PDB file of N, CA, C and O in Angstrom, chain B, residues numbered from 101:
ATOM      1  N   UNK B 101      -4.864  12.305 101.135  1.00  0.00           N
ATOM      2  CA  UNK B 101      -6.060  12.574 100.983  1.00  0.00           C
ATOM      3  C   UNK B 101      -7.170  12.222 102.247  1.00  0.00           C
ATOM      4  O   UNK B 101      -7.080  11.229 102.969  1.00  0.00           O
ATOM      5  N   UNK B 102      -7.991  13.031 102.318  1.00  0.00           N
ATOM      6  CA  UNK B 102      -8.832  12.894 103.537  1.00  0.00           C
ATOM      7  C   UNK B 102     -10.303  12.555 102.893  1.00  0.00           C
ATOM      8  O   UNK B 102     -10.822  13.281 102.045  1.00  0.00           O
ATOM      9  N   UNK B 103     -10.848  11.480 103.353  1.00  0.00           N
ATOM     10  CA  UNK B 103     -12.405  11.180 102.794  1.00  0.00           C
ATOM     11  C   UNK B 103     -12.932  10.948 103.877  1.00  0.00           C
ATOM     12  O   UNK B 103     -12.432  10.482 104.900  1.00  0.00           O
ATOM     13  N   UNK B 104     -14.606  11.480 103.526  1.00  0.00           N
ATOM     14  CA  UNK B 104     -15.493  11.203 104.257  1.00  0.00           C
ATOM     15  C   UNK B 104     -16.363  10.230 103.772  1.00  0.00           C
ATOM     16  O   UNK B 104     -16.835  10.381 102.646  1.00  0.00           O
ATOM     17  N   UNK B 105     -16.666   9.197 104.482  1.00  0.00           N
ATOM     18  CA  UNK B 105     -17.552   7.970 103.817  1.00  0.00           C
ATOM     19  C   UNK B 105     -18.533   7.777 104.721  1.00  0.00           C
ATOM     20  O   UNK B 105     -18.389   7.661 105.938  1.00  0.00           O
ATOM     21  N   UNK B 106     -19.791   7.737 103.941  1.00  0.00           N
ATOM     22  CA  UNK B 106     -21.161   7.784 104.231  1.00  0.00           C
ATOM     23  C   UNK B 106     -21.972   6.466 103.433  1.00  0.00           C
ATOM     24  O   UNK B 106     -22.004   6.300 102.214  1.00  0.00           O
ATOM     25  N   UNK B 107     -22.616   5.579 104.489  1.00  0.00           N
ATOM     26  CA  UNK B 107     -23.232   4.636 103.684  1.00  0.00           C
ATOM     27  C   UNK B 107     -24.676   4.509 104.490  1.00  0.00           C
ATOM     28  O   UNK B 107     -24.948   4.955 105.605  1.00  0.00           O
ATOM     29  N   UNK B 108     -25.609   3.676 103.471  1.00  0.00           N
ATOM     30  CA  UNK B 108     -26.837   3.414 103.865  1.00  0.00           C
ATOM     31  C   UNK B 108     -27.026   1.717 103.234  1.00  0.00           C
ATOM     32  O   UNK B 108     -27.376   1.288 102.134  1.00  0.00           O
ATOM     33  N   UNK B 109     -26.677   1.155 104.307  1.00  0.00           N
ATOM     34  CA  UNK B 109     -26.662  -0.267 103.922  1.00  0.00           C
ATOM     35  C   UNK B 109     -28.067  -1.193 104.684  1.00  0.00           C
ATOM     36  O   UNK B 109     -28.221  -1.147 105.905  1.00  0.00           O
ATOM     37  N   UNK B 110     -28.943  -1.939 103.854  1.00  0.00           N
ATOM     38  CA  UNK B 110     -30.197  -2.402 103.854  1.00  0.00           C
ATOM     39  C   UNK B 110     -30.043  -3.638 105.323  1.00  0.00           C
ATOM     40  O   UNK B 110     -30.676  -3.674 106.377  1.00  0.00           O
ATOM     41  N   UNK B 111     -29.066  -4.425 104.863  1.00  0.00           N
ATOM     42  CA  UNK B 111     -28.661  -5.673 105.686  1.00  0.00           C
ATOM     43  C   UNK B 111     -27.767  -5.680 106.863  1.00  0.00           C
ATOM     44  O   UNK B 111     -26.554  -5.511 106.737  1.00  0.00           O
ATOM     45  N   UNK B 112     -28.341  -5.871 108.008  1.00  0.00           N
ATOM     46  CA  UNK B 112     -27.541  -5.699 109.042  1.00  0.00           C
ATOM     47  C   UNK B 112     -26.133  -6.490 109.056  1.00  0.00           C
ATOM     48  O   UNK B 112     -25.078  -5.967 109.418  1.00  0.00           O
ATOM     49  N   UNK B 113     -26.249  -7.663 108.665  1.00  0.00           N
ATOM     50  CA  UNK B 113     -24.683  -8.605 108.575  1.00  0.00           C
ATOM     51  C   UNK B 113     -23.632  -7.649 107.644  1.00  0.00           C
ATOM     52  O   UNK B 113     -22.472  -7.362 107.941  1.00  0.00           O
ATOM     53  N   UNK B 114     -24.390  -7.239 106.415  1.00  0.00           N
ATOM     54  CA  UNK B 114     -23.626  -6.542 105.471  1.00  0.00           C
ATOM     55  C   UNK B 114     -23.068  -5.339 106.043  1.00  0.00           C
ATOM     56  O   UNK B 114     -21.864  -5.109 105.932  1.00  0.00           O
ATOM     57  N   UNK B 115     -23.994  -4.413 106.755  1.00  0.00           N
ATOM     58  CA  UNK B 115     -23.552  -3.385 107.543  1.00  0.00           C
ATOM     59  C   UNK B 115     -22.362  -3.521 108.273  1.00  0.00           C
ATOM     60  O   UNK B 115     -21.400  -2.754 108.237  1.00  0.00           O
ATOM     61  N   UNK B 116     -22.498  -4.643 109.003  1.00  0.00           N
ATOM     62  CA  UNK B 116     -21.406  -4.855 110.163  1.00  0.00           C
ATOM     63  C   UNK B 116     -20.111  -5.363 109.227  1.00  0.00           C
ATOM     64  O   UNK B 116     -19.037  -4.833 109.512  1.00  0.00           O
ATOM     65  N   UNK B 117     -20.111  -6.123 108.379  1.00  0.00           N
ATOM     66  CA  UNK B 117     -18.893  -6.102 107.421  1.00  0.00           C
ATOM     67  C   UNK B 117     -18.341  -4.801 106.787  1.00  0.00           C
ATOM     68  O   UNK B 117     -17.160  -4.468 106.888  1.00  0.00           O
ATOM     69  N   UNK B 118     -19.327  -4.058 106.095  1.00  0.00           N
ATOM     70  CA  UNK B 118     -18.994  -2.811 105.849  1.00  0.00           C
ATOM     71  C   UNK B 118     -17.962  -2.144 106.748  1.00  0.00           C
ATOM     72  O   UNK B 118     -16.811  -1.824 106.449  1.00  0.00           O
ATOM     73  N   UNK B 119     -18.834  -1.942 108.340  1.00  0.00           N
ATOM     74  CA  UNK B 119     -18.036  -1.148 109.303  1.00  0.00           C
ATOM     75  C   UNK B 119     -16.623  -1.701 109.647  1.00  0.00           C
ATOM     76  O   UNK B 119     -15.659  -0.953 109.809  1.00  0.00           O
ATOM     77  N   UNK B 120     -16.558  -3.003 109.746  1.00  0.00           N
ATOM     78  CA  UNK B 120     -15.461  -3.538 109.859  1.00  0.00           C
ATOM     79  C   UNK B 120     -14.270  -3.116 109.012  1.00  0.00           C
ATOM     80  O   UNK B 120     -13.249  -2.651 109.518  1.00  0.00           O
ATOM     81  N   UNK B 121     -14.441  -3.296 107.688  1.00  0.00           N
ATOM     82  CA  UNK B 121     -13.551  -2.451 106.895  1.00  0.00           C
ATOM     83  C   UNK B 121     -13.283  -1.198 107.054  1.00  0.00           C
ATOM     84  O   UNK B 121     -12.147  -0.730 107.131  1.00  0.00           O
ATOM     85  N   UNK B 122     -14.178  -0.668 107.104  1.00  0.00           N
ATOM     86  CA  UNK B 122     -13.874   1.073 107.670  1.00  0.00           C
ATOM     87  C   UNK B 122     -13.051   1.238 108.707  1.00  0.00           C
ATOM     88  O   UNK B 122     -12.174   2.101 108.671  1.00  0.00           O
ATOM     89  N   UNK B 123     -13.250   0.333 109.897  1.00  0.00           N
ATOM     90  CA  UNK B 123     -12.313   0.573 110.817  1.00  0.00           C
ATOM     91  C   UNK B 123     -10.842   0.498 110.699  1.00  0.00           C
ATOM     92  O   UNK B 123     -10.059   1.069 111.459  1.00  0.00           O
ATOM     93  N   UNK B 124     -10.533  -0.215 109.737  1.00  0.00           N
ATOM     94  CA  UNK B 124      -9.125  -0.387 109.321  1.00  0.00           C
ATOM     95  C   UNK B 124      -8.664   0.843 108.542  1.00  0.00           C
ATOM     96  O   UNK B 124      -7.483   1.125 108.335  1.00  0.00           O
ATOM     97  N   UNK B 125      -9.569   1.443 108.192  1.00  0.00           N
ATOM     98  CA  UNK B 125      -8.959   2.631 107.294  1.00  0.00           C
ATOM     99  C   UNK B 125      -9.637   4.053 107.873  1.00  0.00           C
ATOM    100  O   UNK B 125      -9.660   4.980 107.062  1.00  0.00           O
ATOM    101  N   UNK B 126     -10.178   4.297 109.181  1.00  0.00           N
ATOM    102  CA  UNK B 126     -10.359   5.636 109.418  1.00  0.00           C
ATOM    103  C   UNK B 126     -11.018   5.372 110.703  1.00  0.00           C
ATOM    104  O   UNK B 126     -10.805   4.307 111.283  1.00  0.00           O
ATOM    105  N   UNK B 127     -11.899   6.370 111.251  1.00  0.00           N
ATOM    106  CA  UNK B 127     -12.644   6.202 112.643  1.00  0.00           C
ATOM    107  C   UNK B 127     -14.071   6.623 112.254  1.00  0.00           C
ATOM    108  O   UNK B 127     -14.444   7.478 111.451  1.00  0.00           O
ATOM    109  N   UNK B 128     -14.845   5.690 113.139  1.00  0.00           N
ATOM    110  CA  UNK B 128     -16.647   6.186 113.056  1.00  0.00           C
ATOM    111  C   UNK B 128     -16.867   7.536 113.605  1.00  0.00           C
ATOM    112  O   UNK B 128     -16.377   7.678 114.725  1.00  0.00           O
ATOM    113  N   UNK B 129     -17.421   8.482 113.161  1.00  0.00           N
ATOM    114  CA  UNK B 129     -17.890   9.681 113.770  1.00  0.00           C
ATOM    115  C   UNK B 129     -19.365   9.650 113.830  1.00  0.00           C
ATOM    116  O   UNK B 129     -19.877  10.495 114.564  1.00  0.00           O
ATOM    117  N   UNK B 130     -20.096   8.893 113.241  1.00  0.00           N
ATOM    118  CA  UNK B 130     -21.498   8.739 113.542  1.00  0.00           C
ATOM    119  C   UNK B 130     -21.740   7.189 113.174  1.00  0.00           C
ATOM    120  O   UNK B 130     -20.874   6.348 112.937  1.00  0.00           O
ATOM    121  N   UNK B 131     -23.148   7.025 113.188  1.00  0.00           N
ATOM    122  CA  UNK B 131     -23.268   5.290 112.973  1.00  0.00           C
ATOM    123  C   UNK B 131     -22.936   5.185 111.483  1.00  0.00           C
ATOM    124  O   UNK B 131     -22.116   4.290 111.282  1.00  0.00           O
ATOM    125  N   UNK B 132     -23.281   5.755 110.504  1.00  0.00           N
ATOM    126  CA  UNK B 132     -23.196   5.519 109.332  1.00  0.00           C
ATOM    127  C   UNK B 132     -22.127   6.371 108.668  1.00  0.00           C
ATOM    128  O   UNK B 132     -22.074   6.398 107.438  1.00  0.00           O
ATOM    129  N   UNK B 133     -21.280   7.065 109.403  1.00  0.00           N
ATOM    130  CA  UNK B 133     -20.199   7.929 108.773  1.00  0.00           C
ATOM    131  C   UNK B 133     -18.507   7.826 109.152  1.00  0.00           C
ATOM    132  O   UNK B 133     -18.061   8.044 110.278  1.00  0.00           O
ATOM    133  N   UNK B 134     -17.942   7.567 108.337  1.00  0.00           N
ATOM    134  CA  UNK B 134     -16.341   7.456 108.615  1.00  0.00           C
ATOM    135  C   UNK B 134     -15.769   8.312 107.996  1.00  0.00           C
ATOM    136  O   UNK B 134     -16.073   8.687 106.864  1.00  0.00           O
ATOM    137  N   UNK B 135     -14.455   8.908 108.987  1.00  0.00           N
ATOM    138  CA  UNK B 135     -13.624   9.829 108.649  1.00  0.00           C
ATOM    139  C   UNK B 135     -12.290   9.064 108.454  1.00  0.00           C
ATOM    140  O   UNK B 135     -11.636   8.776 109.457  1.00  0.00           O
ATOM    141  N   UNK B 136     -11.778   8.661 107.015  1.00  0.00           N
ATOM    142  CA  UNK B 136     -10.877   8.330 106.591  1.00  0.00           C
ATOM    143  C   UNK B 136      -9.452   9.359 106.202  1.00  0.00           C
ATOM    144  O   UNK B 136      -9.447   9.973 105.134  1.00  0.00           O
ATOM    145  N   UNK B 137      -8.420   9.455 107.058  1.00  0.00           N
ATOM    146  CA  UNK B 137      -7.521  10.511 106.679  1.00  0.00           C
ATOM    147  C   UNK B 137      -6.446   9.704 106.300  1.00  0.00           C
ATOM    148  O   UNK B 137      -6.270   8.532 106.631  1.00  0.00           O
ATOM    149  N   UNK B 138      -5.436  10.692 105.282  1.00  0.00           N
ATOM    150  CA  UNK B 138      -4.189  10.014 104.739  1.00  0.00           C
ATOM    151  C   UNK B 138      -4.215   9.080 104.107  1.00  0.00           C
ATOM    152  O   UNK B 138      -3.290   8.290 104.299  1.00  0.00           O
ATOM    153  N   UNK B 139      -5.157   8.757 103.171  1.00  0.00           N
ATOM    154  CA  UNK B 139      -5.567   7.697 102.391  1.00  0.00           C
ATOM    155  C   UNK B 139      -4.543   8.068 100.973  1.00  0.00           C
ATOM    156  O   UNK B 139      -4.625   9.227 100.566  1.00  0.00           O
ATOM    157  N   UNK B 140      -3.782   7.304 100.378  1.00  0.00           N
ATOM    158  CA  UNK B 140      -3.201   7.484  99.403  1.00  0.00           C
ATOM    159  C   UNK B 140      -4.196   6.949  97.860  1.00  0.00           C
ATOM    160  O   UNK B 140      -5.119   6.216  98.214  1.00  0.00           O
ATOM    161  N   UNK B 141      -4.175   7.097  96.858  1.00  0.00           N
ATOM    162  CA  UNK B 141      -5.123   7.024  95.931  1.00  0.00           C
ATOM    163  C   UNK B 141      -4.917   5.386  95.860  1.00  0.00           C
ATOM    164  O   UNK B 141      -5.998   4.801  95.788  1.00  0.00           O
ATOM    165  N   UNK B 142      -3.782   4.536  95.864  1.00  0.00           N
ATOM    166  CA  UNK B 142      -3.856   3.174  96.174  1.00  0.00           C
ATOM    167  C   UNK B 142      -4.855   2.787  97.284  1.00  0.00           C
ATOM    168  O   UNK B 142      -5.949   2.251  97.111  1.00  0.00           O
ATOM    169  N   UNK B 143      -4.463   3.039  98.095  1.00  0.00           N
ATOM    170  CA  UNK B 143      -5.192   2.859  99.337  1.00  0.00           C
ATOM    171  C   UNK B 143      -6.728   3.267  99.435  1.00  0.00           C
ATOM    172  O   UNK B 143      -7.408   2.465 100.076  1.00  0.00           O
ATOM    173  N   UNK B 144      -7.295   4.207  98.992  1.00  0.00           N
ATOM    174  CA  UNK B 144      -8.546   4.696  98.965  1.00  0.00           C
ATOM    175  C   UNK B 144      -9.319   3.686  97.611  1.00  0.00           C
ATOM    176  O   UNK B 144     -10.523   3.430  97.640  1.00  0.00           O
ATOM    177  N   UNK B 145      -8.379   3.191  96.461  1.00  0.00           N
ATOM    178  CA  UNK B 145      -9.325   2.514  95.693  1.00  0.00           C
ATOM    179  C   UNK B 145      -9.347   1.013  96.034  1.00  0.00           C
ATOM    180  O   UNK B 145     -10.199   0.269  95.548  1.00  0.00           O
ATOM    181  N   UNK B 146      -8.297   0.543  96.963  1.00  0.00           N
ATOM    182  CA  UNK B 146      -8.200  -0.835  97.706  1.00  0.00           C
ATOM    183  C   UNK B 146      -9.766  -0.715  98.622  1.00  0.00           C
ATOM    184  O   UNK B 146     -10.602  -1.616  98.556  1.00  0.00           O
ATOM    185  N   UNK B 147      -9.928   0.289  99.286  1.00  0.00           N
ATOM    186  CA  UNK B 147     -11.049   0.372 100.142  1.00  0.00           C
ATOM    187  C   UNK B 147     -12.167   0.344  99.528  1.00  0.00           C
ATOM    188  O   UNK B 147     -12.993  -0.487  99.906  1.00  0.00           O
ATOM    189  N   UNK B 148     -12.495   1.235  98.423  1.00  0.00           N
ATOM    190  CA  UNK B 148     -13.510   1.305  97.495  1.00  0.00           C
ATOM    191  C   UNK B 148     -13.910  -0.081  96.906  1.00  0.00           C
ATOM    192  O   UNK B 148     -15.045  -0.552  96.838  1.00  0.00           O
ATOM    193  N   UNK B 149     -12.754  -0.624  96.502  1.00  0.00           N
ATOM    194  CA  UNK B 149     -13.103  -2.131  95.982  1.00  0.00           C
ATOM    195  C   UNK B 149     -13.580  -3.098  96.971  1.00  0.00           C
ATOM    196  O   UNK B 149     -14.522  -3.799  96.601  1.00  0.00           O
ATOM    197  N   UNK B 150     -13.175  -3.261  98.022  1.00  0.00           N
ATOM    198  CA  UNK B 150     -13.551  -3.962  99.232  1.00  0.00           C
ATOM    199  C   UNK B 150     -14.724  -3.867  99.667  1.00  0.00           C
ATOM    200  O   UNK B 150     -15.395  -4.872  99.904  1.00  0.00           O
ATOM    201  N   UNK B 151     -15.254  -2.414  99.881  1.00  0.00           N
ATOM    202  CA  UNK B 151     -16.635  -2.079 100.043  1.00  0.00           C
ATOM    203  C   UNK B 151     -17.864  -2.512  98.928  1.00  0.00           C
ATOM    204  O   UNK B 151     -18.962  -2.994  99.209  1.00  0.00           O
ATOM    205  N   UNK B 152     -17.327  -2.188  97.590  1.00  0.00           N
ATOM    206  CA  UNK B 152     -18.208  -2.516  96.639  1.00  0.00           C
ATOM    207  C   UNK B 152     -18.478  -3.989  96.559  1.00  0.00           C
ATOM    208  O   UNK B 152     -19.591  -4.409  96.241  1.00  0.00           O
ATOM    209  N   UNK B 153     -17.337  -4.882  96.881  1.00  0.00           N
ATOM    210  CA  UNK B 153     -17.333  -6.333  96.834  1.00  0.00           C
ATOM    211  C   UNK B 153     -18.513  -6.680  97.995  1.00  0.00           C
ATOM    212  O   UNK B 153     -18.949  -7.827  97.905  1.00  0.00           O
ATOM    213  N   UNK B 154     -19.079  -5.866  99.049  1.00  0.00           N
ATOM    214  CA  UNK B 154     -19.946  -6.716  99.910  1.00  0.00           C
ATOM    215  C   UNK B 154     -21.048  -6.288  99.872  1.00  0.00           C
ATOM    216  O   UNK B 154     -21.901  -6.814 100.587  1.00  0.00           O
ATOM    217  N   UNK B 155     -21.382  -5.196  99.024  1.00  0.00           N
ATOM    218  CA  UNK B 155     -22.900  -4.393  99.278  1.00  0.00           C
ATOM    219  C   UNK B 155     -23.416  -4.846  98.051  1.00  0.00           C
ATOM    220  O   UNK B 155     -22.808  -5.127  97.018  1.00  0.00           O
ATOM    221  N   UNK B 156     -24.803  -4.885  98.339  1.00  0.00           N
ATOM    222  CA  UNK B 156     -25.873  -5.029  97.131  1.00  0.00           C
ATOM    223  C   UNK B 156     -25.956  -3.806  96.671  1.00  0.00           C
ATOM    224  O   UNK B 156     -26.217  -2.850  97.403  1.00  0.00           O
ATOM    225  N   UNK B 157     -25.701  -3.694  95.178  1.00  0.00           N
ATOM    226  CA  UNK B 157     -25.545  -2.313  94.259  1.00  0.00           C
ATOM    227  C   UNK B 157     -26.988  -2.174  93.828  1.00  0.00           C
ATOM    228  O   UNK B 157     -27.237  -1.266  93.035  1.00  0.00           O
ATOM    229  N   UNK B 158     -28.029  -2.999  94.269  1.00  0.00           N
ATOM    230  CA  UNK B 158     -29.167  -2.506  94.037  1.00  0.00           C
ATOM    231  C   UNK B 158     -30.221  -1.945  95.093  1.00  0.00           C
ATOM    232  O   UNK B 158     -31.332  -1.461  94.876  1.00  0.00           O
ATOM    233  N   UNK B 159     -29.587  -2.140  96.242  1.00  0.00           N
ATOM    234  CA  UNK B 159     -29.967  -1.786  97.480  1.00  0.00           C
ATOM    235  C   UNK B 159     -29.450  -0.603  98.646  1.00  0.00           C
ATOM    236  O   UNK B 159     -30.030   0.130  99.447  1.00  0.00           O
ATOM    237  N   UNK B 160     -28.179  -0.832  98.299  1.00  0.00           N
ATOM    238  CA  UNK B 160     -27.112  -0.045  99.268  1.00  0.00           C
ATOM    239  C   UNK B 160     -26.772   1.239  98.511  1.00  0.00           C
ATOM    240  O   UNK B 160     -27.039   1.591  97.362  1.00  0.00           O
ATOM    241  N   UNK B 161     -26.023   1.901  99.619  1.00  0.00           N
ATOM    242  CA  UNK B 161     -25.207   3.007  98.818  1.00  0.00           C
ATOM    243  C   UNK B 161     -24.291   3.353  99.808  1.00  0.00           C
ATOM    244  O   UNK B 161     -24.455   3.237 101.022  1.00  0.00           O
ATOM    245  N   UNK B 162     -22.965   3.943  99.008  1.00  0.00           N
ATOM    246  CA  UNK B 162     -21.639   4.256  99.806  1.00  0.00           C
ATOM    247  C   UNK B 162     -21.369   5.542  98.922  1.00  0.00           C
ATOM    248  O   UNK B 162     -21.216   5.602  97.702  1.00  0.00           O
ATOM    249  N   UNK B 163     -21.353   6.555  99.865  1.00  0.00           N
ATOM    250  CA  UNK B 163     -20.497   7.826  99.094  1.00  0.00           C
ATOM    251  C   UNK B 163     -19.358   8.087  99.515  1.00  0.00           C
ATOM    252  O   UNK B 163     -19.090   7.671 100.642  1.00  0.00           O
ATOM    253  N   UNK B 164     -18.474   8.737  98.874  1.00  0.00           N
ATOM    254  CA  UNK B 164     -17.000   8.666  99.162  1.00  0.00           C
ATOM    255  C   UNK B 164     -16.837  10.645  98.727  1.00  0.00           C
ATOM    256  O   UNK B 164     -17.061  11.114  97.610  1.00  0.00           O
ATOM    257  N   UNK B 165     -16.464  11.341  99.792  1.00  0.00           N
ATOM    258  CA  UNK B 165     -16.403  12.583  99.512  1.00  0.00           C
ATOM    259  C   UNK B 165     -15.028  12.981 100.321  1.00  0.00           C
ATOM    260  O   UNK B 165     -14.744  13.030 101.518  1.00  0.00           O
ATOM    261  N   UNK B 166     -14.122  13.311  98.786  1.00  0.00           N
ATOM    262  CA  UNK B 166     -12.684  13.827  99.183  1.00  0.00           C
ATOM    263  C   UNK B 166     -12.643  14.822  99.626  1.00  0.00           C
ATOM    264  O   UNK B 166     -13.435  15.615  99.117  1.00  0.00           O
ATOM    265  N   UNK B 167     -11.889  15.289 100.605  1.00  0.00           N
ATOM    266  CA  UNK B 167     -11.594  16.889 101.435  1.00  0.00           C
ATOM    267  C   UNK B 167     -10.254  17.244 101.356  1.00  0.00           C
ATOM    268  O   UNK B 167      -9.366  16.566 101.873  1.00  0.00           O
ATOM    269  N   UNK B 168     -10.055  18.301 100.718  1.00  0.00           N
ATOM    270  CA  UNK B 168      -8.646  18.853 101.019  1.00  0.00           C
ATOM    271  C   UNK B 168      -8.601  19.378 102.380  1.00  0.00           C
ATOM    272  O   UNK B 168      -9.535  19.596 103.151  1.00  0.00           O
ATOM    273  N   UNK B 169      -7.209  19.560 102.552  1.00  0.00           N
ATOM    274  CA  UNK B 169      -6.748  20.082 103.954  1.00  0.00           C
ATOM    275  C   UNK B 169      -7.279  21.259 104.489  1.00  0.00           C
ATOM    276  O   UNK B 169      -7.538  21.451 105.677  1.00  0.00           O
ATOM    277  N   UNK B 170      -7.458  22.183 103.388  1.00  0.00           N
ATOM    278  CA  UNK B 170      -8.250  23.592 103.846  1.00  0.00           C
ATOM    279  C   UNK B 170      -9.639  23.115 104.494  1.00  0.00           C
ATOM    280  O   UNK B 170     -10.003  23.607 105.562  1.00  0.00           O
ATOM    281  N   UNK B 171     -10.446  22.100 103.796  1.00  0.00           N
ATOM    282  CA  UNK B 171     -11.661  21.807 103.917  1.00  0.00           C
ATOM    283  C   UNK B 171     -11.877  21.156 105.328  1.00  0.00           C
ATOM    284  O   UNK B 171     -12.893  21.177 106.022  1.00  0.00           O
ATOM    285  N   UNK B 172     -10.795  20.637 105.546  1.00  0.00           N
ATOM    286  CA  UNK B 172     -10.677  19.542 106.821  1.00  0.00           C
ATOM    287  C   UNK B 172     -10.816  20.469 107.796  1.00  0.00           C
ATOM    288  O   UNK B 172     -11.745  20.406 108.600  1.00  0.00           O
ATOM    289  N   UNK B 173      -9.827  21.498 107.820  1.00  0.00           N
ATOM    290  CA  UNK B 173      -9.479  22.463 108.774  1.00  0.00           C
ATOM    291  C   UNK B 173     -10.646  22.985 109.026  1.00  0.00           C
ATOM    292  O   UNK B 173     -10.840  23.067 110.238  1.00  0.00           O
ATOM    293  N   UNK B 174     -11.422  23.333 108.446  1.00  0.00           N
ATOM    294  CA  UNK B 174     -12.626  24.092 108.549  1.00  0.00           C
ATOM    295  C   UNK B 174     -13.811  23.385 109.003  1.00  0.00           C
ATOM    296  O   UNK B 174     -14.882  23.993 108.994  1.00  0.00           O
ATOM    297  N   UNK B 175     -13.756  22.099 109.425  1.00  0.00           N
ATOM    298  CA  UNK B 175     -14.851  21.140 109.677  1.00  0.00           C
ATOM    299  C   UNK B 175     -15.396  21.677 110.968  1.00  0.00           C
ATOM    300  O   UNK B 175     -14.589  22.091 111.800  1.00  0.00           O
ATOM    301  N   UNK B 176     -16.836  21.719 111.252  1.00  0.00           N
ATOM    302  CA  UNK B 176     -17.248  22.034 112.589  1.00  0.00           C
ATOM    303  C   UNK B 176     -18.098  21.037 112.934  1.00  0.00           C
ATOM    304  O   UNK B 176     -18.682  20.367 112.083  1.00  0.00           O
ATOM    305  N   UNK B 177     -18.228  20.868 114.151  1.00  0.00           N
ATOM    306  CA  UNK B 177     -19.550  20.031 114.672  1.00  0.00           C
ATOM    307  C   UNK B 177     -20.039  20.595 116.135  1.00  0.00           C
ATOM    308  O   UNK B 177     -19.525  21.549 116.719  1.00  0.00           O
ATOM    309  N   UNK B 178     -21.093  19.838 116.582  1.00  0.00           N
ATOM    310  CA  UNK B 178     -21.733  20.409 117.529  1.00  0.00           C
ATOM    311  C   UNK B 178     -22.193  18.893 118.039  1.00  0.00           C
ATOM    312  O   UNK B 178     -22.552  17.901 117.404  1.00  0.00           O
ATOM    313  N   UNK B 179     -21.995  19.193 119.738  1.00  0.00           N
ATOM    314  CA  UNK B 179     -22.140  17.917 120.457  1.00  0.00           C
ATOM    315  C   UNK B 179     -20.996  17.132 120.513  1.00  0.00           C
ATOM    316  O   UNK B 179     -19.896  17.592 120.208  1.00  0.00           O
ATOM    317  N   UNK B 180     -21.176  15.891 120.907  1.00  0.00           N
ATOM    318  CA  UNK B 180     -20.309  14.994 121.210  1.00  0.00           C
ATOM    319  C   UNK B 180     -19.508  14.901 120.213  1.00  0.00           C
ATOM    320  O   UNK B 180     -19.927  15.449 119.193  1.00  0.00           O
ATOM    321  N   UNK B 181     -18.047  14.178 120.108  1.00  0.00           N
ATOM    322  CA  UNK B 181     -17.466  13.954 118.947  1.00  0.00           C
ATOM    323  C   UNK B 181     -16.131  14.816 118.950  1.00  0.00           C
ATOM    324  O   UNK B 181     -16.069  15.829 119.646  1.00  0.00           O
ATOM    325  N   UNK B 182     -15.160  14.438 118.232  1.00  0.00           N
ATOM    326  CA  UNK B 182     -14.008  15.217 117.918  1.00  0.00           C
ATOM    327  C   UNK B 182     -13.628  15.800 116.577  1.00  0.00           C
ATOM    328  O   UNK B 182     -14.203  15.420 115.558  1.00  0.00           O
ATOM    329  N   UNK B 183     -12.794  16.598 116.553  1.00  0.00           N
ATOM    330  CA  UNK B 183     -12.425  17.381 115.439  1.00  0.00           C
ATOM    331  C   UNK B 183     -11.640  16.433 114.492  1.00  0.00           C
ATOM    332  O   UNK B 183     -10.964  15.591 115.083  1.00  0.00           O
ATOM    333  N   UNK B 184     -11.594  16.404 112.966  1.00  0.00           N
ATOM    334  CA  UNK B 184     -11.177  15.318 112.361  1.00  0.00           C
ATOM    335  C   UNK B 184      -9.608  15.314 112.761  1.00  0.00           C
ATOM    336  O   UNK B 184      -9.082  16.289 113.297  1.00  0.00           O
ATOM    337  N   UNK B 185      -8.815  13.959 112.405  1.00  0.00           N
ATOM    338  CA  UNK B 185      -7.335  14.184 112.661  1.00  0.00           C
ATOM    339  C   UNK B 185      -6.897  14.925 111.713  1.00  0.00           C
ATOM    340  O   UNK B 185      -7.453  15.155 110.639  1.00  0.00           O
ATOM    341  N   UNK B 186      -5.515  15.458 112.238  1.00  0.00           N
ATOM    342  CA  UNK B 186      -4.877  16.485 111.627  1.00  0.00           C
ATOM    343  C   UNK B 186      -3.904  15.754 110.279  1.00  0.00           C
ATOM    344  O   UNK B 186      -3.315  14.686 110.444  1.00  0.00           O
ATOM    345  N   UNK B 187      -3.878  16.257 109.422  1.00  0.00           N
ATOM    346  CA  UNK B 187      -3.412  15.724 108.219  1.00  0.00           C
ATOM    347  C   UNK B 187      -1.945  15.331 108.218  1.00  0.00           C
ATOM    348  O   UNK B 187      -1.510  14.424 107.510  1.00  0.00           O
ATOM    349  N   UNK B 188      -1.141  16.118 109.114  1.00  0.00           N
ATOM    350  CA  UNK B 188       0.289  16.159 109.369  1.00  0.00           C
ATOM    351  C   UNK B 188       0.787  15.836 110.798  1.00  0.00           C
ATOM    352  O   UNK B 188       0.266  16.206 111.850  1.00  0.00           O
ATOM    353  N   UNK B 189       1.804  15.137 110.651  1.00  0.00           N
ATOM    354  CA  UNK B 189       2.308  14.756 112.310  1.00  0.00           C
ATOM    355  C   UNK B 189       3.425  14.791 112.022  1.00  0.00           C
ATOM    356  O   UNK B 189       3.934  14.474 110.947  1.00  0.00           O
ATOM    357  N   UNK B 190       4.120  15.345 113.348  1.00  0.00           N
ATOM    358  CA  UNK B 190       5.518  15.502 113.559  1.00  0.00           C
ATOM    359  C   UNK B 190       5.905  14.534 114.876  1.00  0.00           C
ATOM    360  O   UNK B 190       5.210  14.484 115.890  1.00  0.00           O
ATOM    361  N   UNK B 191       6.971  13.880 114.701  1.00  0.00           N
ATOM    362  CA  UNK B 191       7.360  13.128 115.843  1.00  0.00           C
ATOM    363  C   UNK B 191       8.625  13.989 116.689  1.00  0.00           C
ATOM    364  O   UNK B 191       9.589  14.257 115.971  1.00  0.00           O
ATOM    365  N   UNK B 192       8.693  14.325 117.752  1.00  0.00           N
ATOM    366  CA  UNK B 192       9.267  15.071 118.543  1.00  0.00           C
ATOM    367  C   UNK B 192      10.152  14.008 119.501  1.00  0.00           C
ATOM    368  O   UNK B 192      10.856  14.440 120.414  1.00  0.00           O
TER     369      UNK B 192
END
């Protein structure tokens, strides 16, 4: 599954830790937005648990948007940046 992960973190140090974790699961497309492709349910839950352990639940916010292949295929953007990673790869 493809997930769009968006966050609003008050503390700079906590934000840096969140970014470090997210870089292991996807790529940054905006300062507070990551695209995480091909996450199994287990891997998604591990990511979510890691992030929840880092943040202050009374001040910070993280949103997880699961997107189907059809939705990802229809993503549009304006300006700099790349299209989301395709879901299926074939090695030739």
